[in-house]
FIKOLZA-1660 file (N, C-alpha, C; in steps of 0.1 Angstrom, whole numbers, plus 5000, padded with zeros to 4 digits):
% residues 153
   i   px   py   pz ch aa at
   1 5140 4915 5111  A  M  N
   1 5133 4928 5111  A  M CA
   1 5127 4930 5125  A  M  C
   2 5132 4939 5132  A  H  N
   2 5128 4942 5146  A  H CA
   2 5130 4930 5155  A  H  C
   3 5139 4921 5151  A  G  N
   3 5142 4909 5159  A  G CA
   3 5130 4900 5160  A  G  C
   4 5121 4900 5150  A  L  N
   4 5110 4891 5150  A  L CA
   4 5113 4877 5144  A  L  C
   5 5118 4868 5152  A  D  N
   5 5122 4855 5147  A  D CA
   5 5110 4845 5148  A  D  C
   6 5108 4838 5138  A  Y  N
   6 5098 4827 5138  A  Y CA
   6 5101 4818 5126  A  Y  C
   7 5096 4806 5127  A  G  N
   7 5098 4796 5117  A  G CA
   7 5089 4798 5105  A  G  C
   8 5092 4793 5094  A  S  N
   8 5084 4795 5082  A  S CA
   8 5071 4787 5083  A  S  C
   9 5071 4776 5091  A  A  N
   9 5059 4768 5092  A  A CA
   9 5049 4773 5102  A  A  C
  10 5053 4783 5110  A  V  N
  10 5045 4788 5121  A  V CA
  10 5033 4796 5115  A  V  C
  11 5021 4793 5121  A  Q  N
  11 5009 4800 5117  A  Q CA
  11 5006 4810 5128  A  Q  C
  12 4999 4821 5125  A  T  N
  12 4995 4831 5135  A  T CA
  12 4985 4825 5144  A  T  C
  13 4978 4814 5140  A  T  N
  13 4968 4808 5148  A  T CA
  13 4974 4798 5158  A  T  C
  14 4987 4796 5158  A  D  N
  14 4993 4786 5167  A  D CA
  14 4994 4791 5181  A  D  C
  15 4988 4802 5184  A  T  N
  15 4988 4807 5198  A  T CA
  15 4979 4799 5207  A  T  C
  16 4970 4791 5202  A  I  N
  16 4961 4783 5210  A  I CA
  16 4968 4771 5217  A  I  C
  17 4980 4768 5213  A  Y  N
  17 4988 4757 5220  A  Y CA
  17 4994 4762 5232  A  Y  C
  18 4998 4753 5241  A  D  N
  18 5004 4757 5254  A  D CA
  18 5019 4760 5253  A  D  C
  19 5025 4755 5242  A  S  N
  19 5040 4757 5241  A  S CA
  19 5043 4772 5241  A  S  C
  20 5051 4776 5250  A  S  N
  20 5054 4791 5250  A  S CA
  20 5063 4795 5238  A  S  C
  21 5071 4785 5233  A  E  N
  21 5080 4789 5222  A  E CA
  21 5071 4790 5209  A  E  C
  22 5061 4782 5208  A  L  N
  22 5052 4782 5196  A  L CA
  22 5044 4795 5197  A  L  C
  23 5039 4798 5209  A  T  N
  23 5031 4811 5211  A  T CA
  23 5040 4823 5208  A  T  C
  24 5052 4823 5212  A  Y  N
  24 5061 4834 5210  A  Y CA
  24 5064 4836 5195  A  Y  C
  25 5066 4824 5187  A  D  N
  25 5069 4825 5173  A  D CA
  25 5056 4830 5166  A  D  C
  26 5044 4825 5170  A  A  N
  26 5032 4829 5163  A  A CA
  26 5029 4844 5165  A  A  C
  27 5032 4849 5177  A  E  N
  27 5030 4863 5180  A  E CA
  27 5040 4871 5172  A  E  C
  28 5052 4867 5171  A  N  N
  28 5062 4874 5162  A  N CA
  28 5057 4875 5148  A  N  C
  29 5052 4863 5143  A  K  N
  29 5048 4863 5129  A  K CA
  29 5036 4872 5127  A  K  C
  30 5027 4873 5137  A  K  N
  30 5015 4881 5136  A  K CA
  30 5019 4896 5136  A  K  C
  31 5029 4900 5144  A  I  N
  31 5034 4913 5144  A  I CA
  31 5040 4917 5131  A  I  C
  32 5048 4907 5125  A  H  N
  32 5055 4910 5112  A  H CA
  32 5044 4911 5101  A  H  C
  33 5034 4903 5101  A  M  N
  33 5024 4904 5091  A  M CA
  33 5015 4916 5092  A  M  C
  34 5013 4921 5105  A  T  N
  34 5006 4933 5107  A  T CA
  34 5014 4945 5102  A  T  C
  35 5027 4945 5104  A  L  N
  35 5036 4955 5099  A  L CA
  35 5035 4956 5084  A  L  C
  36 5036 4945 5077  A  L  N
  36 5035 4945 5063  A  L CA
  36 5021 4950 5058  A  L  C
  37 5010 4945 5065  A  F  N
  37 4997 4950 5062  A  F CA
  37 4996 4965 5063  A  F  C
  38 5001 4970 5074  A  N  N
  38 5000 4984 5077  A  N CA
  38 5008 4992 5067  A  N  C
  39 5019 4987 5063  A  T  N
  39 5027 4994 5052  A  T CA
  39 5020 4994 5039  A  T  C
  40 5014 4983 5036  A  F  N
  40 5006 4982 5023  A  F CA
  40 4995 4993 5023  A  F  C
  41 4988 4994 5034  A  I  N
  41 4976 5003 5035  A  I CA
  41 4982 5017 5034  A  I  C
  42 4993 5020 5041  A  F  N
  42 4998 5034 5040  A  F CA
  42 5003 5037 5026  A  F  C
  43 5008 5027 5019  A  L  N
  43 5011 5029 5004  A  L CA
  43 4999 5033 4997  A  L  C
  44 4987 5026 5000  A  Q  N
  44 4975 5030 4993  A  Q CA
  44 4970 5044 4997  A  Q  C
  45 4971 5047 5009  A  I  N
  45 4967 5060 5014  A  I CA
  45 4975 5071 5007  A  I  C
  46 4988 5070 5006  A  F  N
  46 4996 5080 5000  A  F CA
  46 4995 5080 4985  A  F  C
  47 4991 5068 4979  A  N  N
  47 4988 5068 4965  A  N CA
  47 4975 5075 4962  A  N  C
  48 4966 5075 4971  A  M  N
  48 4954 5083 4969  A  M CA
  48 4957 5098 4968  A  M  C
  49 4967 5102 4976  A  I  N
  49 4971 5116 4975  A  I CA
  49 4979 5119 4962  A  I  C
  50 4987 5109 4958  A  N  N
  50 4994 5111 4945  A  N CA
  50 4985 5112 4933  A  N  C
  51 4974 5104 4934  A  C  N
  51 4965 5104 4922  A  C CA
  51 4957 5116 4921  A  C  C
  52 4957 5125 4930  A  R  N
  52 4950 5138 4929  A  R CA
  52 4956 5147 4918  A  R  C
  53 4969 5146 4916  A  V  N
  53 4975 5154 4905  A  V CA
  53 4983 5145 4896  A  V  C
  54 4979 5145 4883  A  V  N
  54 4985 5135 4874  A  V CA
  54 4993 5142 4863  A  V  C
  55 4993 5155 4863  A  G  N
  55 5001 5162 4852  A  G CA
  55 5016 5160 4854  A  G  C
  56 5023 5161 4843  A  A  N
  56 5038 5159 4844  A  A CA
  56 5044 5170 4852  A  A  C
  57 5039 5182 4853  A  R  N
  57 5045 5193 4860  A  R CA
  57 5037 5197 4872  A  R  C
  58 5027 5188 4876  A  D  N
  58 5020 5190 4889  A  D CA
  58 5028 5184 4900  A  D  C
  59 5036 5191 4907  A  L  N
  59 5045 5186 4916  A  L CA
  59 5040 5185 4931  A  L  C
  60 5030 5193 4934  A  N  N
  60 5025 5194 4948  A  N CA
  60 5012 5187 4949  A  N  C
  61 5012 5174 4954  A  P  N
  61 4999 5167 4955  A  P CA
  61 4990 5172 4966  A  P  C
  62 4995 5181 4975  A  F  N
  62 4988 5186 4986  A  F CA
  62 4981 5200 4983  A  F  C
  63 4983 5204 4971  A  E  N
  63 4976 5217 4966  A  E CA
  63 4961 5215 4966  A  E  C
  64 4954 5224 4972  A  H  N
  64 4939 5224 4973  A  H CA
  64 4934 5211 4979  A  H  C
  65 4942 5206 4989  A  F  N
  65 4939 5193 4995  A  F CA
  65 4925 5192 5002  A  F  C
  66 4921 5203 5009  A  L  N
  66 4909 5203 5017  A  L CA
  66 4897 5208 5009  A  L  C
  67 4898 5211 4996  A  E  N
  67 4887 5217 4989  A  E CA
  67 4877 5206 4984  A  E  C
  68 4881 5194 4982  A  N  N
  68 4872 5184 4978  A  N CA
  68 4867 5176 4990  A  N  C
  69 4855 5179 4995  A  Y  N
  69 4850 5172 5007  A  Y CA
  69 4848 5157 5006  A  Y  C
  70 4845 5153 4994  A  T  N
  70 4843 5138 4992  A  T CA
  70 4857 5131 4994  A  T  C
  71 4867 5137 4988  A  F  N
  71 4880 5131 4989  A  F CA
  71 4885 5131 5004  A  F  C
  72 4883 5142 5011  A  V  N
  72 4887 5143 5025  A  V CA
  72 4879 5133 5033  A  V  C
  73 4866 5131 5031  A  T  N
  73 4858 5122 5038  A  T CA
  73 4863 5108 5036  A  T  C
  74 4865 5104 5023  A  V  N
  74 4870 5090 5020  A  V CA
  74 4884 5088 5027  A  V  C
  75 4892 5098 5025  A  F  N
  75 4906 5097 5031  A  F CA
  75 4905 5095 5046  A  F  C
  76 4897 5103 5053  A  A  N
  76 4896 5102 5067  A  A CA
  76 4890 5088 5072  A  A  C
  77 4880 5083 5064  A  V  N
  77 4874 5070 5067  A  V CA
  77 4885 5059 5066  A  V  C
  78 4892 5060 5055  A  V  N
  78 4903 5049 5052  A  V CA
  78 4913 5050 5063  A  V  C
  79 4917 5061 5067  A  C  N
  79 4927 5063 5078  A  C CA
  79 4922 5057 5091  A  C  C
  80 4909 5061 5094  A  L  N
  80 4903 5056 5107  A  L CA
  80 4901 5041 5107  A  L  C
  81 4897 5035 5096  A  V  N
  81 4895 5021 5095  A  V CA
  81 4909 5014 5097  A  V  C
  82 4919 5019 5090  A  Q  N
  82 4932 5013 5092  A  Q CA
  82 4937 5014 5106  A  Q  C
  83 4935 5025 5113  A  L  N
  83 4939 5026 5127  A  L CA
  83 4931 5016 5135  A  L  C
  84 4918 5015 5132  A  S  N
  84 4910 5006 5140  A  S CA
  84 4914 4991 5138  A  S  C
  85 4918 4987 5126  A  T  N
  85 4922 4973 5124  A  T CA
  85 4934 4969 5133  A  T  C
  86 4942 4978 5137  A  T  N
  86 4954 4974 5144  A  T CA
  86 4953 4979 5159  A  T  C
  87 4944 4987 5163  A  V  N
  87 4943 4991 5177  A  V CA
  87 4931 4986 5184  A  V  C
  88 4919 4988 5178  A  W  N
  88 4907 4984 5185  A  W CA
  88 4901 4971 5180  A  W  C
  89 4902 4968 5167  A  L  N
  89 4895 4957 5161  A  L CA
  89 4905 4946 5157  A  L  C
  90 4916 4945 5164  A  N  N
  90 4926 4935 5161  A  N CA
  90 4922 4921 5163  A  N  C
  91 4912 4918 5171  A  F  N
  91 4906 4905 5173  A  F CA
  91 4898 4901 5160  A  F  C
  92 4893 4910 5153  A  M  N
  92 4885 4907 5142  A  M CA
  92 4893 4905 5129  A  M  C
  93 4904 4913 5128  A  F  N
  93 4913 4912 5116  A  F CA
  93 4925 4904 5119  A  F  C
  94 4927 4898 5131  A  D  N
  94 4938 4890 5134  A  D CA
  94 4951 4897 5132  A  D  C
  95 4951 4909 5137  A  T  N
  95 4963 4918 5137  A  T CA
  95 4969 4919 5151  A  T  C
  96 4981 4924 5152  A  A  N
  96 4988 4926 5165  A  A CA
  96 4989 4941 5167  A  A  C
  97 4991 4945 5179  A  M  N
  97 4993 4959 5182  A  M CA
  97 5008 4962 5179  A  M  C
  98 5010 4973 5172  A  L  N
  98 5023 4977 5168  A  L CA
  98 5029 4987 5177  A  L  C
  99 5042 4988 5178  A  S  N
  99 5048 4998 5186  A  S CA
  99 5048 5011 5179  A  S  C
 100 5050 5022 5185  A  P  N
 100 5050 5035 5178  A  P CA
 100 5062 5035 5168  A  P  C
 101 5073 5029 5170  A  L  N
 101 5084 5028 5161  A  L CA
 101 5079 5021 5148  A  L  C
 102 5072 5010 5150  A  M  N
 102 5067 5002 5138  A  M CA
 102 5057 5010 5130  A  M  C
 103 5048 5017 5137  A  Y  N
 103 5039 5026 5130  A  Y CA
 103 5046 5037 5122  A  Y  C
 104 5056 5043 5128  A  A  N
 104 5064 5053 5121  A  A CA
 104 5071 5047 5109  A  A  C
 105 5076 5035 5111  A  E  N
 105 5083 5029 5100  A  E CA
 105 5074 5026 5088  A  E  C
 106 5062 5020 5091  A  S  N
 106 5053 5017 5080  A  S CA
 106 5047 5030 5074  A  S  C
 107 5046 5040 5082  A  F  N
 107 5041 5053 5077  A  F CA
 107 5052 5059 5067  A  F  C
 108 5065 5058 5071  A  L  N
 108 5075 5063 5062  A  L CA
 108 5077 5055 5049  A  L  C
 109 5075 5042 5050  A  W  N
 109 5075 5034 5038  A  W CA
 109 5064 5037 5029  A  W  C
 110 5052 5040 5035  A  G  N
 110 5041 5044 5027  A  G CA
 110 5043 5057 5020  A  G  C
 111 5049 5067 5028  A  A  N
 111 5051 5080 5023  A  A CA
 111 5062 5080 5012  A  A  C
 112 5069 5069 5011  A  S  N
 112 5080 5069 5000  A  S CA
 112 5073 5070 4986  A  S  C
 113 5061 5066 4985  A  S  N
 113 5054 5067 4972  A  S CA
 113 5053 5082 4968  A  S  C
 114 5052 5091 4977  A  L  N
 114 5052 5106 4974  A  L CA
 114 5066 5109 4967  A  L  C
 115 5077 5105 4973  A  L  N
 115 5090 5107 4968  A  L CA
 115 5092 5101 4954  A  L  C
 116 5088 5089 4953  A  I  N
 116 5089 5082 4940  A  I CA
 116 5081 5089 4929  A  I  C
 117 5069 5094 4932  A  S  N
 117 5061 5101 4923  A  S CA
 117 5068 5114 4919  A  S  C
 118 5074 5121 4928  A  L  N
 118 5081 5133 4925  A  L CA
 118 5093 5131 4916  A  L  C
 119 5101 5120 4919  A  L  N
 119 5112 5117 4911  A  L CA
 119 5108 5113 4897  A  L  C
 120 5097 5106 4895  A  V  N
 120 5093 5102 4882  A  V CA
 120 5089 5115 4874  A  V  C
 121 5082 5124 4881  A  K  N
 121 5078 5137 4874  A  K CA
 121 5089 5146 4871  A  K  C
 122 5100 5145 4878  A  L  N
 122 5112 5153 4876  A  L CA
 122 5122 5146 4866  A  L  C
 123 5118 5134 4861  A  T  N
 123 5127 5128 4851  A  T CA
 123 5127 5136 4838  A  T  C
 124 5138 5140 4833  A  P  N
 124 5139 5147 4820  A  P CA
 124 5132 5140 4809  A  P  C
 125 5125 5147 4800  A  E  N
 125 5118 5141 4789  A  E CA
 125 5128 5135 4780  A  E  C
 126 5140 5140 4778  A  A  N
 126 5150 5134 4769  A  A CA
 126 5153 5119 4774  A  A  C
 127 5153 5117 4787  A  W  N
 127 5155 5103 4792  A  W CA
 127 5144 5094 4788  A  W  C
 128 5131 5099 4789  A  V  N
 128 5120 5091 4786  A  V CA
 128 5119 5088 4772  A  V  C
 129 5123 5097 4763  A  E  N
 129 5122 5095 4749  A  E CA
 129 5132 5085 4744  A  E  C
 130 5143 5082 4752  A  R  N
 130 5152 5072 4749  A  R CA
 130 5148 5058 4751  A  R  C
 131 5137 5056 4759  A  L  N
 131 5132 5043 4763  A  L CA
 131 5126 5037 4750  A  L  C
 132 5129 5024 4748  A  P  N
 132 5123 5017 4736  A  P CA
 132 5108 5015 4738  A  P  C
 133 5100 5019 4729  A  V  N
 133 5086 5017 4729  A  V CA
 133 5082 5005 4720  A  V  C
 134 5076 4995 4726  A  K  N
 134 5072 4983 4718  A  K CA
 134 5057 4983 4715  A  K  C
 135 5050 4994 4718  A  I  N
 135 5036 4994 4716  A  I CA
 135 5033 5004 4704  A  I  C
 136 5026 4999 4694  A  D  N
 136 5022 5007 4683  A  D CA
 136 5009 5014 4687  A  D  C
 137 5009 5027 4689  A  E  N
 137 4997 5035 4693  A  E CA
 137 4986 5035 4683  A  E  C
 138 4989 5032 4670  A  G  N
 138 4979 5031 4660  A  G CA
 138 4972 5018 4660  A  G  C
 139 4977 5008 4667  A  Q  N
 139 4971 4995 4667  A  Q CA
 139 4962 4993 4679  A  Q  C
 140 4950 4988 4677  A  V  N
 140 4941 4985 4689  A  V CA
 140 4946 4973 4696  A  V  C
 141 4947 4974 4709  A  L  N
 141 4952 4963 4717  A  L CA
 141 4940 4955 4722  A  L  C
 142 4942 4942 4724  A  G  N
 142 4932 4934 4731  A  G CA
 142 4922 4928 4722  A  G  C
 143 4923 4929 4708  A  T  N
 143 4913 4924 4699  A  T CA
 143 4912 4909 4699  A  T  C
 144 4923 4902 4703  A  D  N
 144 4923 4888 4703  A  D CA
 144 4919 4882 4717  A  D  C
 145 4915 4891 4726  A  N  N
 145 4910 4887 4739  A  N CA
 145 4896 4882 4738  A  N  C
 146 4893 4871 4746  A  V  N
 146 4880 4865 4746  A  V CA
 146 4869 4875 4750  A  V  C
 147 4872 4882 4761  A  L  N
 147 4862 4892 4766  A  L CA
 147 4859 4903 4756  A  L  C
 148 4870 4907 4749  A  M  N
 148 4868 4918 4739  A  M CA
 148 4859 4913 4727  A  M  C
 149 4861 4900 4723  A  K  N
 149 4853 4894 4713  A  K CA
 149 4838 4894 4717  A  K  C
 150 4836 4890 4729  A  V  N
 150 4822 4889 4734  A  V CA
 150 4816 4903 4734  A  V  C
 151 4824 4913 4739  A  Y  N
 151 4819 4927 4739  A  Y CA
 151 4815 4932 4725  A  Y  C
 152 4823 4929 4715  A  E  N
 152 4821 4934 4702  A  E CA
 152 4808 4927 4696  A  E  C
 153 4804 4915 4700  A  Q  N
 153 4792 4909 4695  A  Q CA
 153 4781 4916 4701  A  Q  C
% end
């Protein structure tokens, strides 16, 4: 992935040693882990957008996007904190600076959740009805759970 070669035993903290090969491997692993972290956060950010509309026929998650100021504020803070972890505060979060291509790649992987949500919503109901359902909706689930027993007392 992006030509980031490193051994499985290499730790990102191995940069303190003088061996240039070890430092190179550790930096590659740090970049790779930062790319995965960035992708995960972008998945969460786009999932926040997806969760705004949950109806089966609500296909546009960006409808009335700017009308809820609380959502816009939380969304902006999450995006700013994510950018900060990889640009300005990388010493605190032990992340590496990513190239613009890597940012774009992690952004697109995160945005894939919008496409998947759309495909799930466009799935014909006849296909969904064919799925075997193993849950009896008339039966209460979790009654044998220890926490549920304590709650009922």
